N, C-alpha and C positions, 0 to 999 in steps of 0.2 A: 509608499512603495507600490508598484503596480502588481496586479494579480499574477502576471507572468513572473516577475521577480520573486514574489512570495512563494510560488510553486517551485521554481528552480531552487531556491534556498532550502525548501522543505526536502526535496529529493537529495540534495547534497548532504544535509544533516542526517537523513535516513541512511545514506550510504556509509556514513561514519558511525552509525549506531548511536547517534545523539538523539535520544528520545525527547529531551527538553526542546532542542531546536526543531525537531520534527513536528512537535505538537504546537508550536507557536501560532500558526495561522488558523487553528481550529477553534470554533466556539465551544463553550463548556458543554453544550448539549448537542454536539455534532452527531449526525447519523452516519454510521459506517456500515457498508453493506458488501458482503461477498455473496452475490446471487448464484449459488451453486447447488446442485442437487445433492442432498445428504448421502445418497448412495454412491456418489462419485467423489465426494470430498468431505472429510471431517471438519474442514474449515469452511463454514457456510453460514448464511443468515445475516441478520442485521443486529447491530447493537447501538445504543445511544449513550453518548457521553465520552469525554476525553479518557477517563480512567478505563472504561470498558474497551475503548479502542487500543489503548496502551497494553492492556491485558492480552488482547488478541494478538497483537504484534509480538509481544514478549513470548507468548506461547509458541508462535512460529519460530522464533529465534532459539527456543530450547532444542528444537529438532534440526534446524538448519543454520549453518554459518553463512553469512552474507559476504561473498567475495567481491562483488561489484554490483552497484545500482546505477543504471544508465537511463537517462531521459533521452529518448530518440527524437520525439517530436511533441510539440505542444501547440494547441490551437486555443486561443482565448477569444470569446465572443461575449462582451458585456460581463455579466456576473457568472458566466459558465466557462468551463475549460475542459478539454479532452487531452489526455497525454498517453503516448505509447512508451512503455517502460520495459526494460529488461532487467532481470535480477539473476546474476550468476550465484548459484547456491551450492553448498556442500552439505550433504546429509551427514550429520555428525557421527552416527552409529557406523555407517559403512565407508565413509570417505568419498562416496560417489559425488561427482560434480555434474551440474547441468545448468542450463539457462532457461528460465521461465519468462515468457513474454506476457505482458498484461496491458489492459486498457483501463485507464482511470478517468472517471468523470466527476468533476468538481462543481459544486454550487456555492457561491459566495453571497453573503448579505452583509452590508455595512462593513466590508473589508475583511470579514471572517469567513472561513469555510464552515458551512452548516451541513454539508452533505458530501460524502465521498463514496463512490461506488467503484469497486474493482472487479473486473472480469479477468480471469486467468485460466491457464491451461490446466484444468482439473485432472485430466487423464495423465498428464506428465507428472504433476505433483504427486498423484496417487501412486504412480509407478515407483517413486522414490520414498514412499511411506507417508506422504503428507496429506 
């Protein structure tokens, strides 16, 4: 399967909240990074490993319901990819809905994702408690 197809399948699985399907392309020691200023977002920094990545994503899902995950564009260049993604979220406590835009940068080695960096609108997420 091509890197493009792997990434597209990953976002489809994530949109369905299928963590097993979401994690298929990742290496066991994947580096997952939310490079955000801690004063702007409580969800920031880097973690290593599939379980650490799952824990971070599950923590986010405790606070927000995912209404839609949409891959808008995907550029693949060799073992690297860049994706523009939107996630329509609902803050569970208040019921407020919003759409967060993000940019994801993927690095693959031997067909497995070894690094994923996600930049997102920290001010928007913070406004909704995230």
